[in-house]
C-alpha distance (Angstrom), angle and dihedral (degrees) to the residues before:
residue distance angle dihedral
C1 . . .
T2 3.80 . .
V3 3.80 89.1 .
L4 3.80 91.1 56.8
G5 3.78 99.6 47.2
S6 3.73 143.5 -59.0
C7 3.83 142.9 -99.4
G8 3.74 116.5 -81.8
E9 3.83 129.0 -139.4
D10 3.82 91.5 -93.9
G11 3.83 92.5 54.1
A12 3.79 95.5 -106.5
F13 3.82 120.6 125.4
V14 3.79 114.0 -109.2
F15 3.82 119.1 -157.6
S16 3.83 114.8 -137.3
N17 3.84 89.6 -145.3
A18 3.81 122.1 37.0
T19 3.81 91.4 -152.4
S20 3.84 92.1 58.2
A21 3.80 90.0 53.4
A22 3.77 92.2 55.6
V23 3.77 97.4 40.4
L24 3.77 102.2 41.7
N25 3.78 98.1 42.0
V26 3.83 94.3 -156.8
A27 3.71 127.3 154.2
C28 3.81 110.4 -139.2
K29 3.85 115.4 -170.6
C30 3.78 126.1 -145.6
G31 3.79 119.9 -152.4
S32 3.72 143.0 73.3
G33 3.73 140.8 -117.7
V34 3.77 140.6 81.6
F35 3.76 97.3 -71.3
L36 3.79 99.2 47.5
G37 3.82 108.2 134.8
W38 3.84 96.4 16.3
D39 3.84 91.7 121.8
N40 3.82 92.1 94.6
W41 3.82 123.2 85.9
I42 3.81 91.3 -139.4
V43 3.80 90.7 68.6
Y44 3.84 91.2 57.0
A45 3.82 90.1 45.6
A46 3.81 91.8 52.0
L47 3.84 89.4 47.8
A48 3.79 91.5 50.0
I49 3.80 92.5 48.0
G50 3.82 90.4 49.6
V51 3.82 92.1 51.1
V52 3.84 93.0 48.5
Y53 3.80 90.9 46.2
G54 3.78 91.5 51.5
W55 3.86 92.0 47.8
L56 3.82 92.5 48.7
T57 3.82 90.3 46.7
G58 3.84 88.9 53.7
L59 3.79 89.7 51.2
V60 3.84 92.6 51.0
I61 3.80 91.9 48.2
Q62 3.83 91.2 46.6
N63 3.80 94.2 50.5
Y64 3.81 100.5 34.2
S65 3.81 124.5 6.4
T66 3.76 142.7 -83.5
V67 3.80 89.2 -94.7
M68 3.77 90.6 58.5
R69 3.76 89.4 48.4
S70 3.80 89.9 56.6
V71 3.82 89.7 46.9
F72 3.81 90.7 52.7
D73 3.83 92.0 49.0
G74 3.78 89.6 72.4
F75 3.75 97.6 63.9
P76 3.89 98.3 67.0
I77 3.82 88.5 60.0
V78 3.74 90.3 61.2
L79 3.82 91.5 47.0
L80 3.76 90.5 49.7
W81 3.76 95.7 48.3
F82 3.85 101.2 40.0
V83 3.80 103.1 28.1
I84 3.81 119.0 14.6
T85 3.89 98.9 42.7
P86 3.82 95.6 47.6
T87 3.79 91.8 43.7
A88 3.82 91.4 49.6
S89 3.80 90.0 51.2
R90 3.77 88.4 62.6
I91 3.86 97.9 52.4
P92 3.80 107.0 113.1
L93 3.84 97.8 -137.8
A94 3.77 123.4 118.6
A95 3.81 94.3 -117.4
F96 3.76 92.5 54.0
K97 3.76 93.2 44.3
A98 3.84 89.8 52.7
A99 3.78 91.6 50.7
Y100 3.81 94.2 45.5
F101 3.84 97.4 37.6
K102 3.82 91.8 153.2
G103 3.82 91.9 63.6
P104 3.76 135.0 -103.8
L105 3.81 117.4 -21.7
Q106 3.80 121.3 -124.9
Y107 3.75 117.5 -111.3
W108 3.84 90.0 -130.4
S109 3.78 106.6 35.6
S110 3.74 128.4 -147.3
D111 3.83 89.7 -116.8
T112 3.82 96.9 91.7
A113 3.77 95.3 174.7
K114 3.80 92.3 57.1
D115 3.78 91.4 44.4
L116 3.83 91.8 52.7
I117 3.82 93.5 46.2
T118 3.80 88.3 52.1
I119 3.80 90.3 53.4
V120 3.84 95.9 46.1
N121 3.82 94.7 74.9
P122 3.87 96.3 56.7
I123 3.78 92.2 41.3
S124 3.76 91.1 53.1
A125 3.81 88.8 46.6
I126 3.81 91.1 54.5
N127 3.84 88.8 46.2
Y128 3.84 88.2 54.1
I129 3.79 93.2 49.8
V130 3.80 92.9 50.8
A131 3.77 93.3 45.1
A132 3.83 92.1 48.0
E133 3.85 89.5 52.5
Q134 3.82 92.1 50.0
V135 3.81 91.6 49.6
R136 3.78 89.9 50.2
R137 3.83 90.7 51.8
V138 3.76 92.4 49.4
A139 3.79 91.0 48.7
E140 3.85 89.1 51.3
L141 3.81 93.0 49.4
S142 3.81 94.0 47.4
S143 3.76 93.0 48.9
K144 3.85 94.9 53.1
P145 3.81 113.5 102.1
K146 3.79 114.1 -115.4
S147 3.84 114.9 -106.3
S148 3.77 124.0 -131.5
D149 3.88 89.8 -110.8
D150 3.81 89.7 66.2
D151 3.82 91.9 58.0
A152 3.83 94.5 59.1
């Protein structure tokens, strides 16, 4: 908002250009402090999602490893690209229509290169999981003592 104007003596935002105030339709806030801008529900939703994400990440690290956590971080990208964004573009609310003014997005876009790059991360993650399991099995088999039946 600093490009559009500044805060006046009374604490109200003053646009430097009256035309930009009418055209842009933005609500700039004046003030200071930690809780400035916390009057919107989306801030609380983002905070809740961040807390849940942090808690689930801790559970994954506790039960598996930090490597598995990195592997699992690739899957939300695929959900965001192929499911969440196209679904959000179909929500009939004004905010979504403004964000997706060209109309609903396809679930599989015409940009094949971008789609394939998006899929590479989870495929390599699955590859890693399978390879780690095979290495674990080989290590188990090589550490077993040979039985007397194998010598005959």
